[in-house]
N, CA and C atoms as an extended XYZ file, in Angstrom:
558
Properties=species:S:1:pos:R:3:atomname:S:1:resname:S:1:resid:I:1 pbc="F F F"
N        65.058       56.945       25.962 N   MET     1
C        64.840       55.829       26.875 CA  MET     1
C        63.772       56.238       27.878 C   MET     1
N        62.821       55.357       28.110 N   SER     2
C        61.762       55.674       29.066 CA  SER     2
C        62.325       55.730       30.474 C   SER     2
N        61.564       56.358       31.400 N   GLY     3
C        62.010       56.448       32.788 CA  GLY     3
C        62.241       55.089       33.409 C   GLY     3
N        61.366       54.134       33.079 N   ARG     4
C        61.503       52.786       33.630 CA  ARG     4
C        62.778       52.116       33.125 C   ARG     4
N        63.051       52.234       31.822 N   LEU     5
C        64.277       51.642       31.273 CA  LEU     5
C        65.514       52.339       31.807 C   LEU     5
N        65.458       53.653       31.954 N   ALA     6
C        66.600       54.383       32.494 CA  ALA     6
C        66.876       53.948       33.927 C   ALA     6
N        65.820       53.768       34.729 N   ALA     7
C        66.006       53.317       36.111 CA  ALA     7
C        66.603       51.921       36.138 C   ALA     7
N        66.123       51.040       35.243 N   HIS     8
C        66.657       49.678       35.181 CA  HIS     8
C        68.145       49.691       34.804 C   HIS     8
N        68.521       50.523       33.836 N   ALA     9
C        69.919       50.602       33.416 CA  ALA     9
C        70.792       51.093       34.566 C   ALA     9
N        70.309       52.089       35.325 N   SER    10
C        71.137       52.600       36.409 CA  SER    10
C        71.294       51.563       37.523 C   SER    10
N        70.265       50.745       37.752 N   VAL    11
C        70.380       49.672       38.742 CA  VAL    11
C        71.423       48.657       38.278 C   VAL    11
N        71.384       48.274       37.001 N   ASN    12
C        72.367       47.329       36.476 CA  ASN    12
C        73.779       47.875       36.597 C   ASN    12
N        73.964       49.169       36.275 N   GLU    13
C        75.290       49.759       36.393 CA  GLU    13
C        75.747       49.780       37.848 C   GLU    13
N        74.823       50.063       38.778 N   ALA    14
C        75.193       50.071       40.196 CA  ALA    14
C        75.597       48.672       40.647 C   ALA    14
N        74.856       47.644       40.201 N   CYS    15
C        75.215       46.271       40.549 CA  CYS    15
C        76.569       45.921       39.972 C   CYS    15
N        76.802       46.316       38.731 N   ASP    16
C        78.076       46.080       38.073 CA  ASP    16
C        79.189       46.739       38.891 C   ASP    16
N        78.991       48.011       39.252 N   ASP    17
C        80.017       48.742       39.990 CA  ASP    17
C        80.235       48.170       41.382 C   ASP    17
N        79.161       47.825       42.105 N   SER    18
C        79.340       47.319       43.469 CA  SER    18
C        79.984       45.932       43.457 C   SER    18
N        79.590       45.082       42.514 N   ALA    19
C        80.198       43.753       42.436 CA  ALA    19
C        81.661       43.855       42.033 C   ALA    19
N        81.952       44.709       41.081 N   CYS    20
C        83.352       44.881       40.685 CA  CYS    20
C        84.164       45.512       41.819 C   CYS    20
N        83.547       46.411       42.562 N   ALA    21
C        84.231       46.997       43.725 CA  ALA    21
C        84.500       45.927       44.781 C   ALA    21
N        83.543       45.012       44.965 N   ALA    22
C        83.744       43.918       45.926 CA  ALA    22
C        84.901       43.027       45.498 C   ALA    22
N        84.963       42.685       44.220 N   LEU    23
C        86.061       41.850       43.734 CA  LEU    23
C        87.389       42.591       43.845 C   LEU    23
N        87.385       43.869       43.548 N   THR    24
C        88.594       44.684       43.700 CA  THR    24
C        89.070       44.667       45.147 C   THR    24
N        88.148       44.853       46.085 N   THR    25
C        88.501       44.843       47.515 CA  THR    25
C        89.087       43.496       47.926 C   THR    25
N        88.476       42.418       47.463 N   LEU    26
C        88.999       41.076       47.779 CA  LEU    26
C        90.422       40.901       47.259 C   LEU    26
N        90.648       41.313       46.017 N   LEU    27
C        91.990       41.180       45.445 CA  LEU    27
C        92.996       42.066       46.186 C   LEU    27
N        92.577       43.246       46.589 N   GLU    28
C        93.462       44.123       47.358 CA  GLU    28
C        93.799       43.512       48.718 C   GLU    28
N        92.810       42.896       49.378 N   GLN    29
C        93.069       42.218       50.653 CA  GLN    29
C        94.048       41.057       50.464 C   GLN    29
N        93.823       40.283       49.417 N   LEU    30
C        94.713       39.154       49.139 CA  LEU    30
C        96.124       39.649       48.850 C   LEU    30
N        96.242       40.718       48.078 N   ARG    31
C        97.560       41.303       47.793 CA  ARG    31
C        98.245       41.736       49.086 C   ARG    31
N        97.487       42.374       49.971 N   GLU    32
C        98.048       42.830       51.247 CA  GLU    32
C        98.595       41.654       52.059 C   GLU    32
N        97.839       40.573       52.115 N   VAL    33
C        98.264       39.392       52.869 CA  VAL    33
C        99.502       38.760       52.226 C   VAL    33
N        99.551       38.720       50.904 N   MET    34
C       100.660       38.069       50.200 CA  MET    34
C       101.935       38.897       50.200 C   MET    34
N       101.821       40.213       50.328 N   THR    35
C       102.951       41.118       50.155 CA  THR    35
C       104.138       40.799       51.057 C   THR    35
N       103.910       40.532       52.305 N   LEU    36
C       105.014       40.298       53.239 CA  LEU    36
C       105.130       38.840       53.669 C   LEU    36
N       104.504       37.958       52.953 N   LEU    37
C       104.471       36.552       53.340 CA  LEU    37
C       105.791       35.863       53.009 C   LEU    37
N       106.398       35.195       53.992 N   PRO    38
C       107.622       34.443       53.695 CA  PRO    38
C       107.351       33.303       52.711 C   PRO    38
N       108.306       33.059       51.837 N   VAL    39
C       108.165       32.025       50.806 CA  VAL    39
C       107.851       30.670       51.429 C   VAL    39
N       108.521       30.326       52.531 N   GLU    40
C       108.300       29.008       53.134 CA  GLU    40
C       106.880       28.837       53.658 C   GLU    40
N       106.266       29.923       54.114 N   VAL    41
C       104.868       29.868       54.563 CA  VAL    41
C       103.955       29.698       53.346 C   VAL    41
N       104.238       30.427       52.284 N   TYR    42
C       103.438       30.372       51.055 CA  TYR    42
C       103.459       28.977       50.439 C   TYR    42
N       104.608       28.295       50.519 N   ARG    43
C       104.783       26.981       49.892 CA  ARG    43
C       104.433       25.801       50.787 C   ARG    43
N       104.297       26.021       52.076 N   ALA    44
C       104.138       24.921       53.032 CA  ALA    44
C       102.960       24.025       52.671 C   ALA    44
N       103.209       22.726       52.731 N   GLN    45
C       102.158       21.727       52.491 CA  GLN    45
C       101.548       21.345       53.831 C   GLN    45
N       100.262       21.562       53.992 N   PRO    46
C        99.623       21.260       55.274 CA  PRO    46
C        99.400       19.761       55.441 C   PRO    46
N        98.666       19.427       56.461 N   ALA    47
C        98.316       18.034       56.732 CA  ALA    47
C        97.676       17.404       55.492 C   ALA    47
N        97.761       16.104       55.401 N   ALA    48
C        97.333       15.360       54.219 CA  ALA    48
C        95.880       15.623       53.815 C   ALA    48
N        95.012       15.892       54.752 N   ARG    49
C        93.585       16.046       54.419 CA  ARG    49
C        93.245       17.445       53.906 C   ARG    49
N        94.182       18.375       53.969 N   VAL    50
C        93.944       19.729       53.478 CA  VAL    50
C        94.484       19.820       52.055 C   VAL    50
N        93.679       20.347       51.177 N   SER    51
C        94.033       20.398       49.766 CA  SER    51
C        94.884       21.619       49.446 C   SER    51
N        96.168       21.419       49.243 N   GLY    52
C        97.032       22.449       48.696 CA  GLY    52
C        97.635       23.428       49.670 C   GLY    52
N        98.707       24.035       49.208 N   SER    53
C        99.403       25.088       49.940 CA  SER    53
C        98.653       26.407       49.782 C   SER    53
N        99.113       27.426       50.488 N   ILE    54
C        98.558       28.764       50.300 CA  ILE    54
C        98.721       29.153       48.840 C   ILE    54
N        99.903       28.908       48.292 N   GLY    55
C       100.157       29.239       46.888 CA  GLY    55
C        99.204       28.556       45.932 C   GLY    55
N        98.874       27.299       46.205 N   ALA    56
C        97.932       26.577       45.337 CA  ALA    56
C        96.538       27.202       45.406 C   ALA    56
N        96.116       27.615       46.598 N   HIS    57
C        94.802       28.255       46.740 CA  HIS    57
C        94.784       29.630       46.073 C   HIS    57
N        95.884       30.375       46.200 N   VAL    58
C        95.968       31.681       45.547 CA  VAL    58
C        95.883       31.500       44.038 C   VAL    58
N        96.672       30.577       43.498 N   ARG    59
C        96.654       30.336       42.051 CA  ARG    59
C        95.265       29.953       41.575 C   ARG    59
N        94.612       29.058       42.300 N   HIS    60
C        93.274       28.591       41.926 CA  HIS    60
C        92.270       29.750       41.910 C   HIS    60
N        92.276       30.555       42.952 N   ALA    61
C        91.343       31.689       43.016 CA  ALA    61
C        91.623       32.691       41.898 C   ALA    61
N        92.894       32.991       41.662 N   LEU    62
C        93.236       33.965       40.621 CA  LEU    62
C        92.923       33.429       39.228 C   LEU    62
N        93.044       32.112       39.030 N   ASP    63
C        92.657       31.523       37.741 CA  ASP    63
C        91.187       31.796       37.441 C   ASP    63
N        90.341       31.699       38.451 N   HIS    64
C        88.912       31.957       38.249 CA  HIS    64
C        88.658       33.438       37.940 C   HIS    64
N        89.351       34.330       38.637 N   VAL    65
C        89.201       35.761       38.353 CA  VAL    65
C        89.646       36.041       36.920 C   VAL    65
N        90.763       35.483       36.528 N   SER    66
C        91.265       35.681       35.168 CA  SER    66
C        90.286       35.139       34.125 C   SER    66
N        89.733       33.953       34.372 N   ALA    67
C        88.760       33.367       33.438 CA  ALA    67
C        87.552       34.290       33.284 C   ALA    67
N        87.084       34.856       34.389 N   LEU    68
C        85.954       35.780       34.325 CA  LEU    68
C        86.313       37.014       33.506 C   LEU    68
N        87.503       37.555       33.722 N   LEU    69
C        87.902       38.763       32.998 CA  LEU    69
C        88.049       38.505       31.508 C   LEU    69
N        88.471       37.305       31.141 N   VAL    70
C        88.502       36.947       29.717 CA  VAL    70
C        87.089       37.050       29.136 C   VAL    70
N        86.095       36.551       29.877 N   ALA    71
C        84.700       36.626       29.415 CA  ALA    71
C        84.210       38.068       29.363 C   ALA    71
N        84.556       38.867       30.367 N   VAL    72
C        84.171       40.281       30.378 CA  VAL    72
C        84.757       40.984       29.154 C   VAL    72
N        85.967       40.591       28.777 N   GLU    73
C        86.654       41.208       27.633 CA  GLU    73
C        86.195       40.633       26.296 C   GLU    73
N        85.199       39.716       26.326 N   GLY    74
C        84.622       39.200       25.098 CA  GLY    74
C        85.040       37.794       24.723 C   GLY    74
N        85.898       37.161       25.505 N   GLY    75
C        86.340       35.802       25.212 CA  GLY    75
C        85.417       34.757       25.805 C   GLY    75
N        85.823       33.501       25.672 N   ASP    76
C        85.049       32.381       26.218 CA  ASP    76
C        85.373       32.180       27.693 C   ASP    76
N        84.364       31.879       28.480 N   LEU    77
C        84.539       31.575       29.892 CA  LEU    77
C        84.960       30.113       30.020 C   LEU    77
N        86.108       29.874       30.621 N   GLN    78
C        86.661       28.524       30.749 CA  GLN    78
C        87.266       28.339       32.145 C   GLN    78
N        86.442       28.032       33.141 N   TYR    79
C        86.960       27.811       34.490 CA  TYR    79
C        87.855       26.569       34.567 C   TYR    79
N        87.583       25.575       33.738 N   ASP    80
C        88.320       24.308       33.823 CA  ASP    80
C        89.724       24.380       33.231 C   ASP    80
N        90.010       25.387       32.449 N   HIS    81
C        91.335       25.516       31.848 CA  HIS    81
C        92.220       26.348       32.773 C   HIS    81
N        92.937       25.658       33.646 N   ARG    82
C        93.780       26.341       34.634 CA  ARG    82
C        95.223       25.872       34.478 C   ARG    82
N        96.133       26.765       34.764 N   ALA    83
C        97.558       26.458       34.679 CA  ALA    83
C        98.043       25.995       36.054 C   ALA    83
N        98.260       24.715       36.192 N   ARG    84
C        98.719       24.166       37.479 CA  ARG    84
C       100.237       24.019       37.467 C   ARG    84
N       100.836       24.056       38.661 N   GLY    85
C       102.271       23.863       38.792 CA  GLY    85
C       103.106       25.028       38.283 C   GLY    85
N       102.568       26.235       38.348 N   THR    86
C       103.286       27.417       37.865 CA  THR    86
C       104.041       28.110       38.998 C   THR    86
N       104.846       29.083       38.630 N   THR    87
C       105.582       29.885       39.614 CA  THR    87
C       104.636       30.576       40.578 C   THR    87
N       103.456       30.895       40.121 N   LEU    88
C       102.444       31.538       40.969 CA  LEU    88
C       102.173       30.729       42.236 C   LEU    88
N       102.284       29.400       42.155 N   GLU    89
C       102.014       28.535       43.311 CA  GLU    89
C       103.147       28.501       44.325 C   GLU    89
N       104.342       28.928       43.935 N   ILE    90
C       105.491       28.811       44.848 CA  ILE    90
C       106.152       30.138       45.188 C   ILE    90
N       105.704       31.222       44.587 N   ASP    91
C       106.355       32.516       44.807 CA  ASP    91
C       105.329       33.611       45.091 C   ASP    91
N       105.286       34.115       46.330 N   PRO    92
C       104.302       35.149       46.656 CA  PRO    92
C       104.522       36.448       45.878 C   PRO    92
N       105.752       36.740       45.453 N   VAL    93
C       106.008       37.940       44.656 CA  VAL    93
C       105.310       37.818       43.293 C   VAL    93
N       105.371       36.630       42.714 N   THR    94
C       104.654       36.377       41.457 CA  THR    94
C       103.147       36.532       41.667 C   THR    94
N       102.654       36.059       42.803 N   ALA    95
C       101.221       36.187       43.109 CA  ALA    95
C       100.821       37.656       43.196 C   ALA    95
N       101.628       38.459       43.860 N   VAL    96
C       101.327       39.893       43.973 CA  VAL    96
C       101.312       40.532       42.588 C   VAL    96
N       102.264       40.152       41.740 N   GLY    97
C       102.282       40.677       40.374 CA  GLY    97
C       101.041       40.297       39.586 C   GLY    97
N       100.591       39.053       39.740 N   GLU    98
C        99.375       38.606       39.044 CA  GLU    98
C        98.152       39.333       39.577 C   GLU    98
N        98.085       39.544       40.876 N   ILE    99
C        96.976       40.304       41.458 CA  ILE    99
C        96.959       41.712       40.875 C   ILE    99
N        98.131       42.337       40.764 N   GLU   100
C        98.222       43.689       40.177 CA  GLU   100
C        97.711       43.690       38.739 C   GLU   100
N        98.081       42.680       37.952 N   ARG   101
C        97.605       42.593       36.562 CA  ARG   101
C        96.080       42.443       36.516 C   ARG   101
N        95.538       41.602       37.396 N   LEU   102
C        94.088       41.408       37.425 CA  LEU   102
C        93.367       42.676       37.866 C   LEU   102
N        93.915       43.392       38.843 N   LEU   103
C        93.318       44.656       39.275 CA  LEU   103
C        93.325       45.668       38.130 C   LEU   103
N        94.395       45.708       37.374 N   TYR   104
C        94.489       46.605       36.221 CA  TYR   104
C        93.400       46.269       35.200 C   TYR   104
N        93.240       44.985       34.885 N   ARG   105
C        92.218       44.558       33.921 CA  ARG   105
C        90.809       44.847       34.446 C   ARG   105
N        90.601       44.602       35.727 N   LEU   106
C        89.292       44.848       36.332 CA  LEU   106
C        88.943       46.332       36.290 C   LEU   106
N        89.933       47.171       36.513 N   ASP   107
C        89.720       48.614       36.504 CA  ASP   107
C        89.388       49.133       35.105 C   ASP   107
N        89.837       48.429       34.083 N   ARG   108
C        89.630       48.874       32.708 CA  ARG   108
C        88.492       48.159       31.996 C   ARG   108
N        87.660       47.454       32.743 N   ARG   109
C        86.541       46.752       32.126 CA  ARG   109
C        85.552       47.750       31.536 C   ARG   109
N        84.767       47.281       30.620 N   VAL   110
C        83.709       48.103       30.028 CA  VAL   110
C        82.519       48.064       30.979 C   VAL   110
N        82.074       49.208       31.511 N   PRO   111
C        80.927       49.195       32.437 CA  PRO   111
C        79.668       48.662       31.764 C   PRO   111
N        78.837       48.007       32.552 N   GLY   112
C        77.545       47.574       32.073 CA  GLY   112
C        77.514       46.288       31.284 C   GLY   112
N        78.629       45.567       31.170 N   VAL   113
C        78.629       44.343       30.361 CA  VAL   113
C        78.152       43.124       31.137 C   VAL   113
N        77.976       43.256       32.445 N   THR   114
C        77.715       42.057       33.247 CA  THR   114
C        76.359       41.424       32.991 C   THR   114
N        75.423       42.123       32.391 N   GLU   115
C        74.119       41.520       32.114 CA  GLU   115
C        74.128       40.670       30.851 C   GLU   115
N        75.235       40.664       30.148 N   ARG   116
C        75.322       39.883       28.910 CA  ARG   116
C        75.176       38.394       29.219 C   ARG   116
N        74.251       37.712       28.521 N   PRO   117
C        74.128       36.265       28.737 CA  PRO   117
C        75.339       35.547       28.154 C   PRO   117
N        75.637       34.391       28.710 N   LEU   118
C        76.716       33.590       28.163 CA  LEU   118
C        76.438       32.126       28.407 C   LEU   118
N        77.115       31.316       27.645 N   THR   119
C        77.034       29.872       27.778 CA  THR   119
C        78.455       29.356       27.878 C   THR   119
N        78.674       28.433       28.804 N   PHE   120
C        79.999       27.849       28.918 CA  PHE   120
C        79.873       26.379       29.278 C   PHE   120
N        80.950       25.655       29.077 N   SER   121
C        80.941       24.239       29.434 CA  SER   121
C        81.848       24.037       30.636 C   SER   121
N        81.489       23.056       31.459 N   THR   122
C        82.280       22.755       32.642 CA  THR   122
C        82.171       21.273       32.968 C   THR   122
N        83.259       20.726       33.434 N   LEU   123
C        83.245       19.329       33.865 CA  LEU   123
C        82.591       19.248       35.234 C   LEU   123
N        81.568       18.416       35.352 N   VAL   124
C        80.940       18.191       36.652 CA  VAL   124
C        81.245       16.783       37.154 C   VAL   124
N        81.637       15.903       36.254 N   LEU   125
C        82.108       14.557       36.595 CA  LEU   125
C        83.335       14.269       35.725 C   LEU   125
N        84.378       13.684       36.306 N   PRO   126
C        85.610       13.493       35.538 CA  PRO   126
C        85.498       12.501       34.383 C   PRO   126
N        84.521       11.617       34.431 N   ASP   127
C        84.391       10.585       33.405 CA  ASP   127
C        83.214       10.831       32.456 C   ASP   127
N        82.696       12.056       32.443 N   ARG   128
C        81.567       12.411       31.577 CA  ARG   128
C        81.943       13.627       30.730 C   ARG   128
N        81.202       13.832       29.640 N   PRO   129
C        81.427       15.052       28.854 CA  PRO   129
C        81.088       16.292       29.683 C   PRO   129
N        81.645       17.408       29.279 N   ALA   130
C        81.373       18.667       29.965 CA  ALA   130
C        79.896       19.028       29.834 C   ALA   130
N        79.369       19.647       30.885 N   ALA   131
C        77.974       20.112       30.888 CA  ALA   131
C        77.924       21.522       30.309 C   ALA   131
N        76.892       21.799       29.570 N   LEU   132
C        76.670       23.125       29.010 CA  LEU   132
C        75.835       23.931       29.998 C   LEU   132
N        76.306       25.124       30.362 N   VAL   133
C        75.659       25.950       31.376 CA  VAL   133
C        75.297       27.308       30.772 C   VAL   133
N        74.065       27.764       31.031 N   HIS   134
C        73.614       29.086       30.600 CA  HIS   134
C        73.655       29.997       31.817 C   HIS   134
N        74.245       31.170       31.658 N   SER   135
C        74.416       32.067       32.778 CA  SER   135
C        74.488       33.504       32.253 C   SER   135
N        74.981       34.388       33.091 N   SER   136
C        75.251       35.769       32.687 CA  SER   136
C        76.562       36.179       33.337 C   SER   136
N        77.161       37.203       32.815 N   LEU   137
C        78.390       37.687       33.439 CA  LEU   137
C        78.132       38.165       34.867 C   LEU   137
N        76.938       38.739       35.114 N   ALA   138
C        76.606       39.185       36.475 CA  ALA   138
C        76.598       37.998       37.440 C   ALA   138
N        75.977       36.906       37.038 N   ARG   139
C        75.923       35.710       37.885 CA  ARG   139
C        77.320       35.142       38.106 C   ARG   139
N        78.126       35.129       37.062 N   GLU   140
C        79.477       34.594       37.184 CA  GLU   140
C        80.374       35.509       38.019 C   GLU   140
N        80.129       36.794       37.965 N   LEU   141
C        80.859       37.723       38.825 CA  LEU   141
C        80.532       37.432       40.290 C   LEU   141
N        79.255       37.213       40.587 N   ALA   142
C        78.856       36.865       41.963 CA  ALA   142
C        79.511       35.549       42.386 C   ALA   142
N        79.542       34.573       41.480 N   PHE   143
C        80.190       33.291       41.791 CA  PHE   143
C        81.670       33.485       42.083 C   PHE   143
N        82.369       34.244       41.244 N   VAL   144
C        83.814       34.429       41.429 CA  VAL   144
C        84.095       35.160       42.747 C   VAL   144
N        83.251       36.095       43.119 N   ILE   145
C        83.422       36.773       44.413 CA  ILE   145
C        83.300       35.756       45.548 C   ILE   145
N        82.236       34.949       45.546 N   GLN   146
C        82.046       33.956       46.602 CA  GLN   146
C        83.159       32.905       46.595 C   GLN   146
N        83.567       32.501       45.424 N   HIS   147
C        84.654       31.524       45.285 CA  HIS   147
C        85.959       32.083       45.855 C   HIS   147
N        86.242       33.348       45.574 N   THR   148
C        87.464       33.988       46.089 CA  THR   148
C        87.410       34.097       47.606 C   THR   148
N        86.251       34.470       48.147 N   ILE   149
C        86.103       34.531       49.608 CA  ILE   149
C        86.365       33.159       50.217 C   ILE   149
N        85.795       32.120       49.624 N   HIS   150
C        85.979       30.753       50.115 CA  HIS   150
C        87.468       30.384       50.154 C   HIS   150
N        88.191       30.683       49.098 N   HIS   151
C        89.614       30.335       49.088 CA  HIS   151
C        90.422       31.235       50.016 C   HIS   151
N        90.002       32.479       50.195 N   CYS   152
C        90.663       33.330       51.194 CA  CYS   152
C        90.448       32.770       52.599 C   CYS   152
N        89.284       32.184       52.852 N   ALA   153
C        89.035       31.547       54.151 CA  ALA   153
C        89.989       30.368       54.349 C   ALA   153
N        90.185       29.569       53.320 N   LEU   154
C        91.133       28.453       53.415 CA  LEU   154
C        92.561       28.968       53.604 C   LEU   154
N        92.902       30.032       52.904 N   ILE   155
C        94.222       30.649       53.058 CA  ILE   155
C        94.393       31.148       54.488 C   ILE   155
N        93.362       31.779       55.046 N   ALA   156
C        93.434       32.270       56.429 CA  ALA   156
C        93.681       31.119       57.399 C   ALA   156
N        93.008       29.997       57.198 N   LEU   157
C        93.239       28.826       58.055 CA  LEU   157
C        94.677       28.311       57.928 C   LEU   157
N        95.174       28.260       56.699 N   LEU   158
C        96.549       27.798       56.485 CA  LEU   158
C        97.561       28.769       57.086 C   LEU   158
N        97.267       30.054       57.046 N   LEU   159
C        98.151       31.040       57.678 CA  LEU   159
C        98.139       30.879       59.193 C   LEU   159
N        96.952       30.739       59.772 N   GLU   160
C        96.842       30.561       61.221 CA  GLU   160
C        97.513       29.267       61.665 C   GLU   160
N        97.409       28.215       60.869 N   TRP   161
C        98.074       26.943       61.155 CA  TRP   161
C        99.587       27.134       61.278 C   TRP   161
N       100.111       28.131       60.550 N   GLN   162
C       101.550       28.401       60.572 CA  GLN   162
C       101.917       29.580       61.476 C   GLN   162
N       100.973       29.999       62.321 N   GLY   163
C       101.248       31.056       63.281 CA  GLY   163
C       101.218       32.464       62.711 C   GLY   163
N       100.624       32.639       61.546 N   GLN   164
C       100.530       33.956       60.910 CA  GLN   164
C        99.170       34.578       61.222 C   GLN   164
N        99.137       35.892       61.259 N   ARG   165
C        97.881       36.612       61.488 CA  ARG   165
C        97.287       37.069       60.158 C   ARG   165
N        95.973       37.248       60.163 N   THR   166
C        95.290       37.786       58.985 CA  THR   166
C        94.472       38.997       59.404 C   THR   166
N        94.234       39.921       58.482 N   PRO   167
C        93.408       41.090       58.820 CA  PRO   167
C        91.974       40.679       59.160 C   PRO   167
N        91.321       41.486       59.974 N   TYR   168
C        89.931       41.221       60.323 CA  TYR   168
C        89.100       41.140       59.044 C   TYR   168
N        88.273       40.126       58.954 N   GLY   169
C        87.363       39.982       57.838 CA  GLY   169
C        87.939       39.267       56.637 C   GLY   169
N        89.221       38.949       56.650 N   PHE   170
C        89.824       38.266       55.500 CA  PHE   170
C        89.255       36.851       55.393 C   PHE   170
N        88.642       36.555       54.258 N   GLY   171
C        88.068       35.236       54.046 CA  GLY   171
C        86.730       35.016       54.735 C   GLY   171
N        86.072       36.091       55.114 N   VAL   172
C        84.781       35.983       55.792 CA  VAL   172
C        83.708       36.561       54.862 C   VAL   172
N        82.622       35.843       54.697 N   ALA   173
C        81.541       36.269       53.809 CA  ALA   173
C        80.911       37.570       54.294 C   ALA   173
N        80.486       38.427       53.364 N   PRO   174
C        79.825       39.679       53.759 CA  PRO   174
C        78.620       39.457       54.668 C   PRO   174
N        77.853       38.402       54.431 N   SER   175
C        76.674       38.142       55.273 CA  SER   175
C        77.096       37.810       56.700 C   SER   175
N        78.227       37.128       56.853 N   THR   176
C        78.736       36.815       58.194 CA  THR   176
C        79.219       38.083       58.886 C   THR   176
N        79.935       38.932       58.163 N   LEU   177
C        80.397       40.199       58.739 CA  LEU   177
C        79.203       41.067       59.145 C   LEU   177
N        78.172       41.073       58.316 N   GLN   178
C        76.957       41.832       58.623 CA  GLN   178
C        76.271       41.272       59.877 C   GLN   178
N        76.162       39.955       59.978 N   ALA   179
C        75.530       39.333       61.146 CA  ALA   179
C        76.333       39.623       62.414 C   ALA   179
N        77.637       39.575       62.323 N   ARG   180
C        78.484       39.885       63.483 CA  ARG   180
C        78.284       41.325       63.925 C   ARG   180
N        78.206       42.242       62.960 N   ALA   181
C        78.007       43.658       63.286 CA  ALA   181
C        76.658       43.869       63.968 C   ALA   181
N        75.614       43.191       63.458 N   ARG   182
C        74.297       43.294       64.085 CA  ARG   182
C        74.305       42.737       65.505 C   ARG   182
N        75.000       41.637       65.704 N   ALA   183
C        75.066       41.012       67.033 CA  ALA   183
C        75.782       41.939       68.023 C   ALA   183
N        76.845       42.602       67.552 N   ARG   184
C        77.568       43.544       68.426 CA  ARG   184
C        76.707       44.750       68.775 C   ARG   184
N        75.875       45.177       67.831 N   ALA   185
C        75.039       46.372       68.036 CA  ALA   185
C        73.874       46.103       68.977 C   ALA   185
N        73.465       44.816       69.138 N   SER   186
C        72.316       44.539       69.995 CA  SER   186
C        72.705       44.407       71.433 C   SER   186
């Protein structure tokens, strides 16, 4: 392998490792928050304009992580195929168990697969056929990280609404944390 190709491969592996490390950290933070959460807080239905309980947001975020891992493991990427109304939505212990399973799968992924191109279909309008999307596992990994952060932010709001505390940075985008750190340093 030429020096240029070797350098490119090492950059891809570093991106793969850092993105997977970011997703691992997010799942570990979510597990930490869910571990001691009372069932009634996990199941509570907020005001009518807020979509879903904490459990519903956890299930939704974990469904996306699972869909990505299926693709990493060689299967088809299917974000739209989600299991709604499961025990995961009403039991934080089940959520912690699912997070543990996803962390195990993430830890055992094949390094370097994220540059693999892929095509998947997704519903963008409920009354139209699914759209065909061309992407890569690297791009979808970045999407799942941002999607998980977004749902952790909603979970943090739902926890605060119920008088619960969240760890610093839970549900906050890395760019926001970086900007806050820069502002404190100036």
